[in-house]
C-alpha positions as protocol buffer text, in pm:
chain_id: "A"
residue {
  index: 1
  type: MET
  ca { x: -9227 y: -15261 z: -13000 }
}
residue {
  index: 2
  type: ASN
  ca { x: -9564 y: -15279 z: -12839 }
}
residue {
  index: 3
  type: SER
  ca { x: -9695 y: -14967 z: -12661 }
}
residue {
  index: 4
  type: THR
  ca { x: -9789 y: -15173 z: -12358 }
}
residue {
  index: 5
  type: TYR
  ca { x: -9433 y: -15300 z: -12325 }
}
residue {
  index: 6
  type: ILE
  ca { x: -9292 y: -14948 z: -12356 }
}
residue {
  index: 7
  type: ARG
  ca { x: -9532 y: -14818 z: -12089 }
}
residue {
  index: 8
  type: LYS
  ca { x: -9434 y: -15101 z: -11854 }
}
residue {
  index: 9
  type: ARG
  ca { x: -9064 y: -15029 z: -11907 }
}
residue {
  index: 10
  type: LEU
  ca { x: -9133 y: -14658 z: -11849 }
}
residue {
  index: 11
  type: ALA
  ca { x: -9307 y: -14732 z: -11519 }
}
residue {
  index: 12
  type: ASP
  ca { x: -9025 y: -14966 z: -11414 }
}
residue {
  index: 13
  type: SER
  ca { x: -8763 y: -14704 z: -11494 }
}
residue {
  index: 14
  type: LEU
  ca { x: -8954 y: -14434 z: -11306 }
}
residue {
  index: 15
  type: THR
  ca { x: -8975 y: -14658 z: -11000 }
}
residue {
  index: 16
  type: ALA
  ca { x: -8607 y: -14752 z: -11023 }
}
residue {
  index: 17
  type: MET
  ca { x: -8511 y: -14386 z: -11068 }
}
residue {
  index: 18
  type: ARG
  ca { x: -8697 y: -14287 z: -10751 }
}
residue {
  index: 19
  type: LYS
  ca { x: -8549 y: -14573 z: -10549 }
}
residue {
  index: 20
  type: ALA
  ca { x: -8192 y: -14535 z: -10675 }
}
residue {
  index: 21
  type: ALA
  ca { x: -7947 y: -14424 z: -10407 }
}
residue {
  index: 22
  type: ASP
  ca { x: -7655 y: -14390 z: -10646 }
}
residue {
  index: 23
  type: PRO
  ca { x: -7660 y: -14065 z: -10849 }
}
residue {
  index: 24
  type: CYS
  ca { x: -7521 y: -14244 z: -11155 }
}
residue {
  index: 25
  type: ALA
  ca { x: -7805 y: -14498 z: -11147 }
}
residue {
  index: 26
  type: ARG
  ca { x: -8055 y: -14215 z: -11108 }
}
residue {
  index: 27
  type: ILE
  ca { x: -7910 y: -14038 z: -11414 }
}
residue {
  index: 28
  type: ALA
  ca { x: -7914 y: -14362 z: -11616 }
}
residue {
  index: 29
  type: HIS
  ca { x: -8278 y: -14433 z: -11531 }
}
residue {
  index: 30
  type: SER
  ca { x: -8367 y: -14071 z: -11603 }
}
residue {
  index: 31
  type: GLY
  ca { x: -8220 y: -14112 z: -11952 }
}
residue {
  index: 32
  type: MET
  ca { x: -8418 y: -14431 z: -12005 }
}
residue {
  index: 33
  type: VAL
  ca { x: -8736 y: -14255 z: -11892 }
}
residue {
  index: 34
  type: GLN
  ca { x: -8675 y: -13980 z: -12147 }
}
residue {
  index: 35
  type: GLY
  ca { x: -8611 y: -14241 z: -12416 }
}
residue {
  index: 36
  type: TYR
  ca { x: -8931 y: -14433 z: -12340 }
}
residue {
  index: 37
  type: ARG
  ca { x: -9132 y: -14111 z: -12335 }
}
residue {
  index: 38
  type: SER
  ca { x: -8993 y: -14006 z: -12673 }
}
residue {
  index: 39
  type: LEU
  ca { x: -9074 y: -14351 z: -12815 }
}
residue {
  index: 40
  type: LEU
  ca { x: -9433 y: -14321 z: -12694 }
}
residue {
  index: 41
  type: ALA
  ca { x: -9461 y: -13970 z: -12838 }
}
residue {
  index: 42
  type: LYS
  ca { x: -9322 y: -14087 z: -13172 }
}
residue {
  index: 43
  type: ARG
  ca { x: -9565 y: -14380 z: -13183 }
}
residue {
  index: 44
  type: SER
  ca { x: -9860 y: -14153 z: -13113 }
}
residue {
  index: 45
  type: ASP
  ca { x: -9746 y: -13913 z: -13387 }
}
residue {
  index: 46
  type: LEU
  ca { x: -9725 y: -14201 z: -13633 }
}
residue {
  index: 47
  type: ARG
  ca { x: -10076 y: -14313 z: -13545 }
}
residue {
  index: 48
  type: LYS
  ca { x: -10222 y: -13968 z: -13604 }
}
residue {
  index: 49
  type: GLU
  ca { x: -10076 y: -13928 z: -13950 }
}
residue {
  index: 50
  type: PRO
  ca { x: -10028 y: -14229 z: -14177 }
}
residue {
  index: 51
  type: PRO
  ca { x: -9696 y: -14239 z: -14356 }
}
residue {
  index: 52
  type: LYS
  ca { x: -9703 y: -14086 z: -14700 }
}
residue {
  index: 53
  type: ALA
  ca { x: -9520 y: -14211 z: -15002 }
}
residue {
  index: 54
  type: ALA
  ca { x: -9225 y: -14001 z: -15101 }
}
residue {
  index: 55
  type: PRO
  ca { x: -9282 y: -13807 z: -15420 }
}
residue {
  index: 56
  type: GLU
  ca { x: -9099 y: -13927 z: -15726 }
}
residue {
  index: 57
  type: PRO
  ca { x: -8792 y: -13719 z: -15797 }
}
residue {
  index: 58
  type: THR
  ca { x: -8846 y: -13484 z: -16086 }
}
residue {
  index: 59
  type: ARG
  ca { x: -8475 y: -13478 z: -16159 }
}
residue {
  index: 60
  type: GLN
  ca { x: -8504 y: -13819 z: -16321 }
}
residue {
  index: 61
  type: ASP
  ca { x: -8786 y: -13692 z: -16542 }
}
residue {
  index: 62
  type: ASN
  ca { x: -8571 y: -13398 z: -16647 }
}
residue {
  index: 63
  type: ALA
  ca { x: -8276 y: -13625 z: -16719 }
}
residue {
  index: 64
  type: THR
  ca { x: -8496 y: -13850 z: -16931 }
}
residue {
  index: 65
  type: SER
  ca { x: -8636 y: -13559 z: -17129 }
}
residue {
  index: 66
  type: GLU
  ca { x: -8284 y: -13418 z: -17180 }
}
residue {
  index: 67
  type: LEU
  ca { x: -8173 y: -13755 z: -17311 }
}
residue {
  index: 68
  type: ALA
  ca { x: -8474 y: -13771 z: -17544 }
}
residue {
  index: 69
  type: ARG
  ca { x: -8395 y: -13421 z: -17673 }
}
residue {
  index: 70
  type: ALA
  ca { x: -8030 y: -13511 z: -17729 }
}
residue {
  index: 71
  type: VAL
  ca { x: -8126 y: -13824 z: -17924 }
}
residue {
  index: 72
  type: GLU
  ca { x: -8376 y: -13623 z: -18128 }
}
residue {
  index: 73
  type: GLU
  ca { x: -8113 y: -13361 z: -18214 }
}
residue {
  index: 74
  type: TRP
  ca { x: -7860 y: -13629 z: -18298 }
}
residue {
  index: 75
  type: SER
  ca { x: -8100 y: -13807 z: -18533 }
}
residue {
  index: 76
  type: ASN
  ca { x: -8199 y: -13476 z: -18697 }
}
residue {
  index: 77
  type: GLU
  ca { x: -7833 y: -13401 z: -18769 }
}
residue {
  index: 78
  type: GLY
  ca { x: -7794 y: -13733 z: -18948 }
}
residue {
  index: 79
  type: GLY
  ca { x: -7629 y: -13906 z: -18659 }
}
residue {
  index: 80
  type: SER
  ca { x: -7812 y: -14230 z: -18716 }
}
residue {
  index: 81
  type: GLY
  ca { x: -7575 y: -14324 z: -18997 }
}
residue {
  index: 82
  type: GLU
  ca { x: -7843 y: -14337 z: -19265 }
}
residue {
  index: 83
  type: GLY
  ca { x: -7786 y: -14129 z: -19573 }
}
residue {
  index: 84
  type: ARG
  ca { x: -7410 y: -14128 z: -19532 }
}
residue {
  index: 85
  type: ARG
  ca { x: -7348 y: -14444 z: -19727 }
}
residue {
  index: 86
  type: ARG
  ca { x: -7189 y: -14396 z: -20065 }
}
């Protein structure tokens, strides 16, 4: 969503909240005002700090190295099948 659109909707909701005679309508517009304000705050936070790439999980690296170690141990024990032929 565009910031200009959000600001316009915020202003419209503020005006409607002030003019609302029904308490339920006032509460509904108040909730929309809070929502638009939080959207604007979130957008400004995102502009200040560019999104960062998530770090690669190290668990996968550990799993790969464990697999490599297991294969190495298996081949050292003669698990490859070579040398067993008679």
